[in-house]
C-alpha positions as CSV (number, residue, x, y, z in Angstrom):
1,X,-0.1,0.2,0.0
2,X,1.4,3.3,-0.6
3,X,0.0,6.9,0.1
4,X,-2.1,7.2,-3.2
5,X,-3.9,3.6,-1.7
6,X,-4.7,5.9,1.6
7,X,-8.1,7.4,1.2
8,X,-9.2,10.2,3.4
9,X,-10.4,8.3,6.4
10,X,-7.3,6.0,6.4
11,X,-4.9,9.3,7.0
12,X,-7.3,10.7,9.5
13,X,-7.0,7.4,11.4
14,X,-3.3,7.5,11.0
15,X,-3.3,11.3,12.4
16,X,-5.2,10.3,15.0
17,X,-3.2,7.3,16.3
18,X,0.2,9.1,15.6
19,X,-1.5,12.2,18.2
20,X,-2.2,9.4,20.9
21,X,-2.2,5.6,19.9
22,X,-3.1,5.0,23.7
23,X,-5.7,6.9,24.2
24,X,-7.6,6.8,20.4
25,X,-10.4,4.8,20.9
26,X,-11.9,3.7,17.6
27,X,-15.1,5.3,19.1
28,X,-13.1,9.2,19.5
29,X,-11.7,8.2,15.8
30,X,-15.1,7.5,14.7
31,X,-17.1,10.1,16.1
32,X,-13.9,12.9,14.8
33,X,-14.3,11.3,11.2
34,X,-17.9,10.5,11.6
35,X,-17.5,7.1,10.1
36,X,-19.0,4.0,12.6
37,X,-16.5,2.1,15.3
38,X,-16.2,-1.2,13.4
39,X,-15.1,0.9,10.2
40,X,-12.6,2.6,12.2
41,X,-11.3,-0.6,13.5
42,X,-11.4,-2.1,10.3
43,X,-9.4,0.4,8.7
44,X,-7.3,0.2,11.6
45,X,-6.7,-3.7,10.9
46,X,-6.5,-3.2,7.6
47,X,-3.0,-0.8,8.1
48,X,-1.8,-3.1,10.1
49,X,-2.1,-5.9,7.8
50,X,-0.7,-4.0,5.4
51,X,2.4,-2.6,7.0
52,X,1.4,0.7,7.2
53,X,0.7,0.7,10.7
54,X,3.7,-1.1,12.1
55,X,3.1,-0.7,16.1
56,X,2.6,1.5,18.7
57,X,5.3,2.7,21.3
58,X,5.6,3.9,24.9
59,X,7.7,7.0,24.9
60,X,10.0,5.9,28.2
61,X,12.3,8.5,29.4
62,X,15.3,6.5,30.1
63,X,17.4,8.7,32.7
64,X,14.6,8.6,34.9
65,X,14.0,4.8,34.5
66,X,17.3,4.2,36.0
67,X,19.3,4.0,32.6
68,X,21.3,7.7,32.8
69,X,23.3,6.9,29.7
70,X,21.5,7.4,26.2
71,X,23.9,7.0,23.4
72,X,24.0,6.7,19.5
73,X,26.5,4.9,18.1
74,X,27.4,5.7,14.5
75,X,28.5,2.5,12.7
76,X,29.6,1.4,9.1
77,X,28.2,-1.8,7.7
78,X,28.9,-3.2,3.8
79,X,25.9,-2.4,1.9
80,X,25.3,-6.1,1.2
81,X,25.6,-7.0,5.0
82,X,24.0,-3.6,6.2
83,X,20.1,-5.3,6.5
84,X,21.5,-8.1,8.1
85,X,23.5,-6.6,10.9
86,X,20.9,-4.3,11.7
87,X,18.7,-6.7,12.3
88,X,21.5,-8.5,14.7
89,X,22.3,-5.1,16.2
90,X,19.0,-4.4,17.0
91,X,18.8,-8.1,19.3
92,X,22.0,-6.6,21.5
93,X,20.6,-6.4,24.8
94,X,20.4,-2.6,25.7
95,X,20.0,-1.7,22.1
96,X,16.3,0.0,21.6
97,X,16.7,1.5,18.3
98,X,18.6,0.7,14.6
99,X,18.7,3.1,12.0
100,X,19.7,2.1,8.4
101,X,21.2,4.7,6.4
102,X,21.5,4.6,2.5
103,X,24.4,7.2,2.1
104,X,27.0,7.9,3.9
105,X,30.4,6.1,5.8
106,X,27.9,5.9,9.2
107,X,24.9,4.1,6.9
108,X,24.1,2.1,10.7
109,X,23.2,4.0,13.5
110,X,22.8,2.4,16.8
111,X,20.5,3.7,19.5
112,X,21.1,2.4,23.2
113,X,20.8,3.2,26.7
114,X,22.8,1.5,29.7
115,X,23.5,2.4,33.4
116,X,26.7,2.7,33.3
117,X,29.7,3.4,30.8
118,X,30.4,-0.5,32.1
119,X,26.9,-1.1,29.7
120,X,27.7,0.8,26.6
121,X,31.0,-0.3,26.6
122,X,29.6,-4.1,26.2
123,X,27.2,-2.9,23.8
124,X,30.2,-1.2,21.5
125,X,31.7,-4.5,21.7
126,X,29.2,-6.5,20.8
127,X,27.9,-4.0,17.8
128,X,32.1,-4.5,16.5
129,X,31.6,-7.9,17.3
130,X,28.9,-8.3,14.6
131,X,31.0,-6.7,12.1
132,X,29.9,-3.2,12.1
133,X,33.1,-0.7,12.7
134,X,32.2,1.6,15.1
135,X,33.0,5.1,13.8
136,X,31.9,7.1,16.8
137,X,29.9,7.4,19.9
138,X,27.6,10.4,20.8
139,X,25.9,10.8,24.4
140,X,22.4,12.2,23.9
141,X,21.3,14.9,26.0
142,X,17.1,14.7,24.8
143,X,15.1,13.4,22.0
144,X,12.5,14.6,20.3
145,X,9.9,14.0,17.7
146,X,6.5,14.5,16.5
147,X,3.8,13.1,14.6
148,X,3.9,13.5,10.6
149,X,1.9,16.7,9.8
150,X,0.9,15.1,6.3
151,X,-2.2,13.0,7.7
152,X,-3.6,16.5,9.3
153,X,-4.4,17.6,5.9
154,X,-7.2,14.9,5.6
155,X,-9.3,17.5,7.9
156,X,-8.4,15.7,11.5
157,X,-6.9,18.4,13.6
158,X,-5.6,18.9,17.3
159,X,-8.0,20.9,19.3
160,X,-6.7,24.4,18.3
161,X,-7.6,23.8,14.2
162,X,-3.2,23.3,14.4
163,X,-1.0,20.4,14.9
């Protein structure tokens, strides 16, 4: 499924789930979109089945959870092995995210958390043992994100009419 395969209701459902998937019930989305709750549920199921909607994640403050070190490890992987190495890196305890980049020397970016320097040293050692070449390690102070506003064009907007 591509953006062209999404209709107005699909985009409105995605906008609501992006904004707050935990509290966005089918009933609430239905009320805002003039659709029935069962239609909204079926749309969500189809978006999940087609891979457009890949999951629901909690936003964790790692420092408050006792993991005071949050780092980004920039690595290089041979292009032919990048996908497999990225998947293997995600299995390393302490790794919470892996991003594959299409260009550049640092083509695998790993995000990891640890309680102390020993935790992170172990993560870096395991990444190296997998065959990734570690180029840089950066301490993350904060990480912010926001929902993609492109789905808002479908007319489901925040309470103040804007995102």
